[in-house]
N, C-alpha and C positions, 0 to 999 in steps of 0.2 A: 640660460638653459643648458648650454654646453658645460658650464662650470658645475652645475648641479649633477649632471650626468657623470662628469669626471669624478666628483666627490663621492657619488654613490659607488662608482666602480672601484675607487680606492678603498672605501670602507668594506665592500664585499671581499676584495682581495686580501685585506688585512685579516678579516674574520676567517677566511679560508686558510690563510697561512697559519694563524694561531691554532685552528682546529687540527691541522695536520701534525702539529708538534705533540698533540695529546694522543694521537692514534698510535697504538703500539706496533712495533715491527714484529710480525709473527716469527721470523727466523731467529731474532734475538731472544724472544721469549723461550723458544724451544732450547736454544743454547744455554740460557740461564737455568732452565728446568733440568737439563742433562747434568750441568755442573753441580747443582744443588743435590741431585740424586746421588751422584758419585761421592760427594762430600759426606752424605749421610751414611753411606755403606760402612764406614769405619767408626760410626758414632754410637752403635747400639750393642757393644759387647756385653754379654751377661744380661741382656734384656729379658724380661718376663712379663706376662699378663695373664689374667684369668679369662677363660672363654666359656661361653654357654652356646652349645650347638643344638639347634632344634630341627628335627627332620619330620616330614609329614608326607604320607602317601594318600592323597584325597580319594582316589578310586577304591583303595582297600580300607580306607578309614583307619590307618595305622599311624601311630605317633611315637616319637622317642626323643629323649633329651640327654645330652652328655655335658657334664661340667668337668673342666680340666684346667691344669696350669700349663701354659704354652711358654717354653723357654727357647731362646736363641743363643747358640754358643758363639764364642769369638770368631769362629770360622763361618758363621751364618747358617749353621745347621739347626733345624727345628726339631724339638723334642717335646712330647706331651707327657705330663706326669699327673698323679693323683686323679686318675680318670674315675668318674662316678656316673654310671648310666642308669636311666630308668625309662621304662616303656617297652615297646615291641622290639624283639630281637631282629626281625627282618629289616626294620628301619635302621637299626644300628649297623648291621652287616652290609646292607646294600646301598645305604645312603651316607651315613656319617663316616664309617670306616673307610669307604672309598674316597671320600673327600680328604680325610687325614692322610691316607697313604699317597694320594696324588700330590698333595702339598709338600710332604716330606721328600718325596722323590725329586720333585722339581727343584727344591732348595738344595738338595744334596749335590746336584750336578752343576750348580751355579751357572745355569745356561744363559749366556749373553744373547743367544739367538732368539730368546723370547721376551727380552726386555722391551719396554715401551719407549723406544728411541728411534731416531731417524734411520738407523741402520736396518731396522726391521719394519718400520711403519712410514706411511706418508701422513704428514700433519697438515690439516686445513683449518685455519682460524675461523671460528664461527661468531665470536663476539664476547662481551662481558656478561657475567651473571653474578648472583649472590648465593653463598652457601654458608649457613651457620654464622651469619654476621660478617663474613669475609667476601671481598670482591675476588672473583676468579676469572681467569681466561679460559674460554671453552674452545677445545680443538676437536675436530672430527679426526679419528685415526683409522687408517685402512692398512692392513698388512700387505707388504710387498710380495709375500709368498703365502700359499695356503699350507700352513703347518699346524701341528697340534699345539695347543696353549695360546695361540695367537687369536685375537678377537677384532671384530669390526664394531666401532662405536664411538664413544667420546672419552676424553680425559679432561678434568678440570684442574687448573693450576692456580695456586694462590698467588695473588699479584704482589704480595710483599716478600714472601720467602721463596717463591718459585717451586714449592713442593706440591705434590699432587694431593688433592682432597677428595677426588672421586674418579673412578673408572667405571664405565658401564658399556654393555653391548652384548654380543653373542660370539661364541667360538666359531671360527670359520672352518674348522675341521673337527669333527666329533671324535672323542677318544675311543669310541667303541661302535660296532655295527648295531648294537642294541640301543644306542642313543640317537634320537632324531635331531635334538637341538638343545643347546645349553645357553641360557641367557642369565645375566647377572648384573648386580650393582655392587661395587666395592666402595665403601665410604671410609675416609681417613680423617684423623684430627691431628693437629700440630701441637706437640709438647716440647717446649724449649728448643725450637728449631728442628724437631724431628717429626716426620710424618709417620704416624702409627695407625694400624688398622682400628677402625671403630665398629664397622658392621659390614657383613656380607649378606646379600639377599640373592638367592639363586633358584632358578626353576629349570629342572632337567626333564625334557620330554622323552620318555623311554618307550620302547616298543612292547615291553612286557607288562608293566604295571601302570602305564600312563604317566602322569606328571609326578615328579618328586620335588618337593619344596624344601629348601634349606635356609635357615636363618642363623647367622653366627654373630654374637655380640662379644666385643672385647672390652675389658675393663681393667683398672688397676695396673696401668703400665708402669714398670719400674726398671731401673738399671742398677745392678749390683756391681759396682766397680771392683770391689775386693774379689768377688767370685770370678769376674772376668779376668783379672790379673792372674789369679791362681790357675785358672784353666789354661790361659795362654802360656804360662810357665811350664805346665805339665806337658803341653803339646810341643 
């Protein structure tokens, strides 16, 4: 009887030991994610992609759509070209253009204080999930300070490349007194080891016109190495 009990105890111990080896170490995952993100920063000179931005004001029943070419310079600056808009002008001015201006200003400053890193956020491991056929690590992220552009929510990290595939949550500080809440989901896809935007879904709860819905789809990601080299030389 004692022998059986001992054998059972040994089997359970071995199983537990083998399971522990498969459990990821959260701090190591975050370190790999930060390293992969830093490595990617210099990998997209001359990148461009087509964007379709759709804005909707349900309360006013107003809709607008903007198609454009989104370019990223070797210095990481964002520029929109070949803008083609159709729909209500109020949606263009109050929803779409506000988003474009905010994105351009944020990128222009290269603000490290809003990056999703341990410097600005607390990371809490939540487990594994699946996203578009990939295994991902899910982390809850909470900003250490209440500042503009920081959010509380989740980040999903690809288990193979350690690049982000999704960020979601809400801003902890609203950019304007006219805005009550900003919630979003940012989806990314991985092209040749680079995490690129795929889609942004955002709902802004405003005090004046109610909810404003924004859907942004990114397609045809390309890197023009010749253009990037020429621009780098000129700068």
